[in-house]
Kinemage of the C-alpha trace (Angstrom):
@kinemage 1
@onewidth
@group {chain A} dominant
@subgroup {mainchain}
@vectorlist {calphas} color= white
{ca met a 1} P -20.555 -13.775 -16.938
{ca lys a 2} L -19.242 -13.518 -20.497
{ca gln a 3} L -18.705 -16.605 -22.589
{ca gly a 4} L -15.310 -18.173 -21.955
{ca trp a 5} L -14.978 -16.528 -18.539
{ca glu a 6} L -15.006 -18.668 -15.410
{ca met a 7} L -14.200 -18.557 -11.722
{ca lys a 8} L -11.009 -20.267 -10.626
{ca thr a 9} L -8.791 -19.918 -7.568
{ca ile a 10} L -5.377 -18.304 -7.098
{ca gly a 11} L -3.977 -21.791 -6.697
{ca asp a 12} L -5.339 -22.733 -10.122
{ca val a 13} L -3.487 -19.956 -11.952
{ca cys a 14} L -0.158 -19.672 -10.159
{ca lys a 15} L 2.178 -21.509 -7.833
{ca ser a 16} L 4.313 -20.326 -4.945
{ca ala a 17} L 8.003 -20.823 -4.321
{ca ser a 18} L 9.995 -20.031 -1.196
{ca ser a 19} L 13.299 -18.253 -0.774
{ca asn a 20} L 15.940 -19.653 1.567
{ca ile a 21} L 18.039 -16.486 1.550
{ca ser a 22} L 18.766 -14.770 4.859
{ca gln a 23} L 19.679 -11.083 4.681
{ca asn a 24} L 22.464 -11.384 7.245
{ca lys a 25} L 24.307 -13.786 4.923
{ca leu a 26} L 24.533 -11.227 2.111
{ca ala a 27} L 27.121 -8.940 3.695
{ca asn a 28} L 30.088 -10.166 1.667
{ca asp a 29} L 28.243 -10.942 -1.566
{ca glu a 30} L 28.611 -8.373 -4.349
{ca gly a 31} L 27.400 -8.476 -7.947
{ca ile a 32} L 24.987 -7.050 -10.513
{ca tyr a 33} L 21.724 -8.835 -9.677
{ca pro a 34} L 19.235 -7.018 -7.373
{ca ile a 35} L 17.845 -8.781 -4.318
{ca phe a 36} L 14.834 -7.398 -2.451
{ca gly a 37} L 13.308 -7.457 1.012
{ca ala a 38} L 9.994 -6.223 2.361
{ca ser a 39} L 11.253 -2.617 2.350
{ca gly a 40} L 12.638 -2.768 -1.200
{ca leu a 41} L 16.081 -3.199 -2.715
{ca ile a 42} L 18.686 -4.567 -0.314
{ca lys a 43} L 21.737 -4.642 -2.611
{ca asn a 44} L 23.140 -6.209 -5.798
{ca val a 45} L 24.521 -9.736 -5.460
{ca ser a 46} L 26.288 -12.342 -7.589
{ca phe a 47} L 23.255 -14.571 -8.199
{ca tyr a 48} L 19.574 -14.515 -9.092
{ca his a 49} L 16.677 -16.902 -8.468
{ca arg a 50} L 14.316 -15.944 -11.294
{ca asp a 51} L 15.125 -15.452 -14.971
{ca lys a 52} L 11.583 -14.296 -15.854
{ca pro a 53} L 9.351 -11.555 -14.413
{ca tyr a 54} L 7.304 -12.694 -11.409
{ca leu a 55} L 5.322 -11.436 -8.417
{ca ser a 56} L 6.611 -11.299 -4.862
{ca ile a 57} L 4.462 -11.284 -1.743
{ca val a 58} L 5.530 -10.343 1.782
{ca lys a 59} L 4.760 -13.399 3.885
{ca asp a 60} L 6.291 -12.428 7.244
{ca gly a 61} L 6.416 -9.278 9.364
{ca ser a 62} L 5.570 -5.705 8.495
{ca gly a 63} L 3.786 -5.266 5.167
{ca val a 64} L 2.529 -8.856 5.133
{ca gly a 65} L 0.365 -9.503 2.048
{ca arg a 66} L 1.912 -6.737 -0.079
{ca val a 67} L 2.320 -7.895 -3.686
{ca thr a 68} L 4.919 -6.394 -6.055
{ca lys a 69} L 5.675 -7.004 -9.718
{ca met a 70} L 9.364 -7.946 -10.075
{ca glu a 71} L 11.784 -7.910 -13.003
{ca ala a 72} L 13.684 -10.927 -14.356
{ca phe a 73} L 17.148 -11.795 -12.985
{ca thr a 74} L 16.279 -10.775 -9.423
{ca ser a 75} L 15.647 -12.517 -6.092
{ca val a 76} L 13.905 -11.967 -2.755
{ca ile a 77} L 14.922 -12.932 0.772
{ca gly a 78} L 13.090 -15.430 2.957
{ca thr a 79} L 10.519 -13.013 4.390
{ca leu a 80} L 8.980 -12.862 0.895
{ca gln a 81} L 7.666 -15.553 -1.399
{ca tyr a 82} L 7.600 -15.969 -5.185
{ca leu a 83} L 4.249 -16.151 -6.998
{ca leu a 84} L 4.788 -17.693 -10.429
{ca pro a 85} L 1.953 -17.484 -13.001
{ca asn a 86} L 0.883 -20.377 -15.204
{ca glu a 87} L 1.136 -19.999 -18.981
{ca asp a 88} L -2.539 -19.047 -19.371
{ca ile a 89} L -2.284 -16.059 -17.006
{ca asp a 90} L -0.939 -12.611 -17.859
{ca leu a 91} L 1.450 -11.452 -15.124
{ca asp a 92} L -0.049 -7.939 -14.993
{ca tyr a 93} L -3.569 -9.373 -14.832
{ca leu a 94} L -2.535 -11.574 -11.916
{ca asn a 95} L -0.894 -8.580 -10.227
{ca tyr a 96} L -4.039 -6.439 -10.528
{ca thr a 97} L -6.174 -9.314 -9.282
{ca leu a 98} L -4.048 -9.780 -6.180
{ca met a 99} L -4.273 -6.029 -5.480
{ca ser a 100} L -7.987 -6.569 -4.886
{ca val a 101} L -7.472 -9.415 -2.380
{ca asp a 102} L -7.796 -8.668 1.337
{ca phe a 103} L -4.867 -10.702 2.645
{ca lys a 104} L -5.497 -9.525 6.223
{ca lys a 105} L -8.101 -12.241 6.663
{ca tyr a 106} L -5.383 -14.856 6.096
{ca val a 107} L -2.874 -13.424 8.599
{ca ala a 108} L -1.800 -15.678 11.459
{ca gly a 109} L 0.558 -14.961 14.347
{ca ala a 110} L 0.469 -12.119 16.858
{ca ala a 111} L 4.101 -11.159 17.473
{ca ile a 112} L 5.218 -11.695 13.856
{ca pro a 113} L 2.279 -11.815 11.417
{ca his a 114} L 2.539 -14.215 8.500
{ca ile a 115} L 0.434 -15.694 5.701
{ca tyr a 116} L 0.567 -19.070 3.983
{ca phe a 117} L -0.119 -19.862 0.315
{ca lys a 118} L -2.074 -22.937 1.428
{ca asp a 119} L -4.584 -20.609 3.107
{ca tyr a 120} L -5.108 -17.976 0.415
{ca lys a 121} L -4.663 -20.201 -2.646
{ca asn a 122} L -8.428 -20.886 -2.603
{ca glu a 123} L -9.263 -17.192 -3.006
{ca pro a 124} L -11.691 -16.838 -5.984
{ca phe a 125} L -10.133 -15.654 -9.232
{ca leu a 126} L -11.909 -14.446 -12.392
{ca trp a 127} L -10.261 -16.223 -15.323
{ca met a 128} L -10.697 -15.434 -19.001
{ca pro a 129} L -8.721 -15.997 -22.220
{ca leu a 130} L -5.382 -14.177 -22.474
{ca lys a 131} L -6.595 -11.583 -24.983
{ca glu a 132} L -9.410 -10.581 -22.609
{ca gln a 133} L -6.973 -10.436 -19.690
{ca gln a 134} L -4.693 -8.141 -21.675
{ca arg a 135} L -7.665 -5.943 -22.673
{ca ile a 136} L -8.588 -5.464 -19.012
{ca val a 137} L -4.937 -4.814 -18.091
{ca ser a 138} L -4.851 -2.082 -20.738
{ca ile a 139} L -7.956 -0.433 -19.232
{ca leu a 140} L -6.555 -0.695 -15.694
{ca asp a 141} L -3.141 0.634 -16.766
{ca glu a 142} L -4.780 3.730 -18.218
{ca ala a 143} L -7.011 4.249 -15.172
{ca phe a 144} L -4.212 3.697 -12.645
{ca thr a 145} L -1.839 5.981 -14.554
{ca ala a 146} L -4.428 8.776 -14.328
{ca ile a 147} L -5.085 8.073 -10.640
{ca asp a 148} L -1.361 7.953 -9.817
{ca lys a 149} L -0.846 11.269 -11.607
{ca ala a 150} L -3.684 12.804 -9.576
{ca lys a 151} L -2.137 11.342 -6.411
{ca ala a 152} L 1.277 12.815 -7.229
{ca asn a 153} L -0.276 16.259 -7.777
{ca thr a 154} L -2.274 15.961 -4.549
{ca glu a 155} L 0.777 14.846 -2.560
{ca gln a 156} L 2.688 17.867 -3.869
{ca asn a 157} L -0.204 20.153 -2.910
{ca leu a 158} L -0.250 18.569 0.555
{ca lys a 159} L 3.489 19.147 0.902
{ca asn a 160} L 3.069 22.764 -0.220
{ca ala a 161} L 0.284 23.319 2.328
{ca lys a 162} L 2.489 22.034 5.151
{ca glu a 163} L 5.438 24.135 4.016
{ca leu a 164} L 3.303 27.287 3.779
{ca phe a 165} L 2.963 27.588 7.560
{ca glu a 166} L 6.530 26.478 8.250
{ca ser a 167} L 7.945 29.074 5.858
{ca glu a 168} L 5.897 31.825 7.491
{ca leu a 169} L 7.188 30.795 10.929
{ca gln a 170} L 10.702 30.970 9.531
{ca arg a 171} L 10.099 34.427 8.061
{ca val a 172} L 8.540 35.887 11.225
{ca phe a 173} L 11.241 34.719 13.599
{ca ser a 174} L 14.349 34.946 11.419
{ca glu a 175} L 13.930 38.601 10.435
{ca lys a 176} L 15.511 41.193 12.681
{ca asn a 177} L 12.661 43.540 13.554
{ca asp a 178} L 13.024 47.074 14.858
{ca gly a 179} L 11.612 47.504 18.316
{ca trp a 180} L 12.205 43.891 19.352
{ca asp a 181} L 14.185 42.994 22.449
{ca glu a 182} L 16.831 40.300 22.706
{ca lys a 183} L 17.113 38.606 26.076
{ca arg a 184} L 18.152 35.389 27.795
{ca leu a 185} L 15.292 32.982 28.531
{ca gly a 186} L 16.475 32.907 32.122
{ca asp a 187} L 15.788 36.656 32.460
{ca ile a 188} L 12.214 36.538 31.108
{ca thr a 189} L 10.920 33.336 32.710
{ca leu a 190} L 9.735 32.389 36.175
{ca lys a 191} L 10.769 28.755 35.832
{ca ile a 192} L 12.852 26.454 33.677
{ca gly a 193} L 13.163 22.882 34.878
{ca ser a 194} L 12.537 19.182 34.333
{ca gly a 195} L 11.381 16.401 36.613
{ca ala a 196} L 12.064 12.697 37.071
{ca thr a 197} L 10.556 9.271 36.515
{ca pro a 198} L 8.944 7.932 39.708
{ca lys a 199} L 10.641 5.038 41.441
{ca gly a 200} L 9.556 1.807 39.774
{ca gly a 201} L 9.186 3.343 36.308
{ca asn a 202} L 6.282 2.154 34.177
{ca ala a 203} L 5.183 -0.309 36.842
{ca ser a 204} L 4.437 2.576 39.216
{ca tyr a 205} L 2.055 4.376 36.840
{ca lys a 206} L -1.647 4.493 37.651
{ca thr a 207} L -4.748 4.396 35.453
{ca glu a 208} L -5.780 7.832 36.733
{ca gly a 209} L -4.504 10.585 38.985
{ca ile a 210} L -1.933 13.317 38.314
{ca ser a 211} L -0.750 13.456 34.690
{ca leu a 212} L 2.926 12.665 34.152
{ca ile a 213} L 4.044 14.166 30.851
{ca arg a 214} L 6.739 12.373 28.876
{ca ser a 215} L 8.512 13.256 25.638
{ca met a 216} L 6.103 11.080 23.617
{ca asn a 217} L 3.303 13.493 24.598
{ca val a 218} L 5.112 16.631 23.434
{ca his a 219} L 4.958 17.361 19.690
{ca asp a 220} L 5.437 20.639 17.849
{ca leu a 221} L 2.358 22.798 18.488
{ca lys a 222} L 0.461 19.684 19.565
{ca phe a 223} L 0.040 17.759 22.824
{ca lys a 224} L -0.733 14.061 22.289
{ca lys a 225} L -2.717 12.387 25.055
{ca lys a 226} L -1.956 8.889 23.775
{ca asn a 227} L 0.170 6.968 26.294
{ca leu a 228} L -0.227 9.721 28.892
{ca ala a 229} L 0.954 8.315 32.235
{ca phe a 230} L -0.568 8.993 35.651
{ca ile a 231} L 0.914 9.060 39.144
{ca asp a 232} L -0.661 9.121 42.618
{ca asp a 233} L -0.577 11.958 45.156
{ca ile a 234} L 2.511 10.595 46.928
{ca gln a 235} L 4.481 10.509 43.687
{ca gly a 236} L 3.048 13.897 42.766
{ca arg a 237} L 4.330 15.448 46.004
{ca ala a 238} L 7.786 14.036 45.275
{ca leu a 239} L 7.692 15.989 42.001
{ca lys a 240} L 6.094 19.162 43.366
{ca asn a 241} L 9.064 21.195 42.090
{ca val a 242} L 7.795 20.549 38.543
{ca thr a 243} L 4.109 21.249 39.093
{ca ile a 244} L 2.655 22.493 35.821
{ca glu a 245} L 0.602 25.660 35.545
{ca glu a 246} L -1.677 26.927 32.803
{ca gly a 247} L 0.345 28.689 30.122
{ca asp a 248} L 3.510 26.652 30.621
{ca val a 249} L 5.506 25.789 27.512
{ca leu a 250} L 6.808 22.214 27.352
{ca leu a 251} L 10.096 21.405 25.609
{ca asn a 252} L 11.655 17.992 25.055
{ca ile a 253} L 15.281 18.197 26.217
{ca thr a 254} L 16.653 14.707 25.556
{ca gly a 255} L 16.465 11.897 23.024
{ca ala a 256} L 15.368 11.669 19.408
{ca ser a 257} L 12.540 14.172 19.911
{ca val a 258} L 14.732 16.857 21.486
{ca ala a 259} L 13.492 20.447 20.854
{ca arg a 260} L 9.867 19.446 20.161
{ca cys a 261} L 7.664 22.037 21.814
{ca cys a 262} L 4.000 22.616 22.757
{ca leu a 263} L 1.720 24.341 25.257
{ca ile a 264} L 0.179 22.464 28.168
{ca pro a 265} L -3.553 21.858 27.589
{ca lys a 266} L -5.704 22.992 30.535
{ca glu a 267} L -7.513 19.666 30.758
{ca ile a 268} L -4.232 17.818 31.511
{ca ile a 269} L -3.665 19.781 34.721
{ca pro a 270} L -2.842 18.748 37.487
{ca ala a 271} L 0.355 17.460 35.937
{ca arg a 272} L 4.096 16.948 36.341
{ca val a 273} L 6.924 16.301 33.853
{ca asn a 274} L 9.607 13.632 33.810
{ca gln a 275} L 13.330 14.187 33.199
{ca his a 276} L 12.980 14.287 29.409
{ca val a 277} L 10.689 17.349 29.387
{ca ser a 278} L 11.359 20.861 30.617
{ca ile a 279} L 8.799 23.393 31.816
{ca ile a 280} L 9.364 26.928 30.521
{ca arg a 281} L 7.156 29.442 32.351
{ca pro a 282} L 7.344 32.971 30.861
{ca lys a 283} L 6.821 36.139 32.849
{ca asn a 284} L 3.357 37.024 31.552
{ca glu a 285} L 3.983 40.774 31.572
{ca ile a 286} L 7.013 40.322 29.279
{ca leu a 287} L 6.427 37.272 27.108
{ca asn a 288} L 3.251 35.649 25.775
{ca ser a 289} L 3.293 31.838 26.160
{ca arg a 290} L 1.757 31.175 22.754
{ca phe a 291} L 4.241 33.528 21.110
{ca leu a 292} L 7.084 31.627 22.801
{ca asn a 293} L 5.614 28.296 21.639
{ca phe a 294} L 5.537 29.486 18.018
{ca leu a 295} L 9.046 30.926 18.355
{ca leu a 296} L 10.604 27.732 19.721
{ca thr a 297} L 8.804 25.668 17.068
{ca ser a 298} L 10.187 27.750 14.194
{ca lys a 299} L 13.067 26.201 12.268
{ca phe a 300} L 15.157 29.303 12.942
{ca tyr a 301} L 15.144 28.780 16.713
{ca lys a 302} L 14.849 24.991 16.662
{ca asp a 303} L 18.106 24.782 14.705
{ca gln a 304} L 19.774 26.983 17.320
{ca leu a 305} L 18.422 24.814 20.138
{ca leu a 306} L 19.782 21.692 18.465
{ca leu a 307} L 23.195 23.311 18.138
{ca thr a 308} L 22.997 24.207 21.811
{ca gly a 309} L 22.296 20.619 22.804
{ca asp a 310} L 25.144 18.291 23.749
{ca gln a 311} L 25.950 15.991 20.850
{ca gly a 312} L 26.298 12.372 21.971
{ca ala a 313} L 26.741 9.071 20.221
{ca thr a 314} L 23.080 8.122 20.408
{ca arg a 315} L 21.179 11.102 21.796
{ca gln a 316} L 21.079 14.858 22.308
{ca ala a 317} L 20.404 16.768 25.482
{ca ile a 318} L 19.723 20.393 26.336
{ca thr a 319} L 20.548 21.382 29.902
{ca lys a 320} L 18.769 23.828 32.178
{ca val a 321} L 21.769 26.172 32.091
{ca gln a 322} L 21.824 26.115 28.285
{ca leu a 323} L 18.122 27.001 28.186
{ca glu a 324} L 18.565 29.806 30.688
{ca asn a 325} L 21.378 31.257 28.553
{ca phe a 326} L 19.473 30.831 25.277
{ca phe a 327} L 18.792 34.223 23.626
{ca ile a 328} L 15.554 35.023 21.820
{ca cys a 329} L 14.174 38.134 20.095
{ca phe a 330} L 10.594 39.256 20.726
{ca pro a 331} L 8.383 42.373 20.453
{ca lys a 332} L 8.583 44.665 23.452
{ca thr a 333} L 4.804 44.803 23.892
{ca ile a 334} L 2.474 41.931 24.702
{ca lys a 335} L -0.065 43.450 22.289
{ca glu a 336} L 2.307 43.115 19.339
{ca gln a 337} L 3.140 39.550 20.371
{ca gln a 338} L -0.588 38.746 20.485
{ca asn a 339} L -1.081 40.268 17.019
{ca ile a 340} L 1.603 37.966 15.617
{ca val a 341} L 0.030 34.987 17.396
{ca ser a 342} L -3.396 35.833 15.912
{ca lys a 343} L -1.973 35.982 12.371
{ca leu a 344} L -0.103 32.716 12.818
{ca asp a 345} L -3.219 31.070 14.289
{ca ala a 346} L -5.261 32.138 11.268
{ca leu a 347} L -2.648 30.871 8.811
{ca arg a 348} L -2.274 27.609 10.720
{ca glu a 349} L -6.025 27.059 10.654
{ca gln a 350} L -6.078 27.717 6.919
{ca thr a 351} L -3.219 25.310 6.230
{ca lys a 352} L -4.776 22.632 8.457
{ca lys a 353} L -7.945 22.845 6.372
{ca leu a 354} L -5.891 22.504 3.193
{ca glu a 355} L -4.013 19.542 4.655
{ca ala a 356} L -7.296 17.876 5.638
{ca phe a 357} L -8.708 18.471 2.148
{ca tyr a 358} L -5.694 17.000 0.344
{ca thr a 359} L -5.405 14.092 2.799
{ca gln a 360} L -9.051 13.226 2.165
{ca lys a 361} L -8.491 13.513 -1.568
{ca leu a 362} L -5.637 10.999 -1.331
{ca gln a 363} L -7.917 8.614 0.552
{ca asp a 364} L -10.615 9.099 -2.083
{ca leu a 365} L -8.137 8.281 -4.858
{ca glu a 366} L -7.143 5.065 -3.068
{ca glu a 367} L -10.832 4.161 -2.761
{ca leu a 368} L -11.229 4.902 -6.468
{ca lys a 369} L -8.506 2.366 -7.222
{ca lys a 370} L -10.361 -0.246 -5.183
{ca ser a 371} L -13.610 0.592 -6.954
{ca val a 372} L -11.994 0.261 -10.392
{ca leu a 373} L -10.482 -3.101 -9.427
{ca gln a 374} L -13.807 -4.325 -8.071
{ca lys a 375} L -15.550 -3.459 -11.316
{ca ala a 376} L -12.814 -5.093 -13.383
{ca phe a 377} L -12.964 -8.390 -11.506
{ca ser a 378} L -16.714 -8.550 -11.194
{ca gly a 379} L -17.030 -8.681 -14.991
{ca glu a 380} L -18.157 -5.059 -15.602
{ca phe a 381} L -15.360 -4.236 -18.073
């Protein structure tokens, strides 16, 4: 360790202060001074708690342990705490140091997680004279600015990769093509229908048996097995009118996820659906299931489905009759439908690879930040 450097604790270099402000008491308070919660700015009020810059830390609930540098003439509500540096500590140096602390090890409470200053105040802290602190802050500022710029570029590339496939879906299904038919879903399907929740609800579900598909399992072009419910043979027979077959298209017809759409995976069968999911079973000689899945997932048709749905105060719903009377355009031949599916599959695979690459790059950049911080506070700078 360099001369003049020494190990201290967080409690040696700063103190904590609590806020007694409850968010629900701010409704009628208006002013010019910002007040913040765990999710960011709440509003401007007529008062402030701190007239100098400081750090805030989330001490209760979601985001517990997150540290943020705050401006003067601001306040935080009671789910956060003030961290106030001593005179011999640079605020930015303290901020960077706390970024490298794993606050998870200090979390207590199961339902509502929280941390206490008395527990983490003994966390080791590398102290040095102010000029040295400011030198390290300058190095970290430059490094983090470069990393954040790389992250912003990567996030934009990730967004572009996701939009590439979506824009192609929009193009394919929004253009009026010669030689395509336009028909009601009811005329080109063998079945359209939803099921029900077994008597007893969640308490009646089994750990294995016949799959019961709910809206949480149905995502655009993706079936999620997480939270898949199971029912026994007796319950399955009661829902035999919604027995799923290979090639069925699943569509959410109620709630916040209305119009999400995917194909049934073979390994989930035997299966049934509850009242929030509709089975759409195309006539195989007329309409390819995978083509229909892509079509209903496209923004062009999804927007039409959402307009079809009944608008309520808290939820949307699409009825069986509305689905049966829903018009779609599609190539007259199965071969042409399959050609479109093959092209979309190839593009989707390409964009998924790009998304995976950019997602990994974002993770690598976050790890780089941690590595830079570790070097800074182990005395390597």
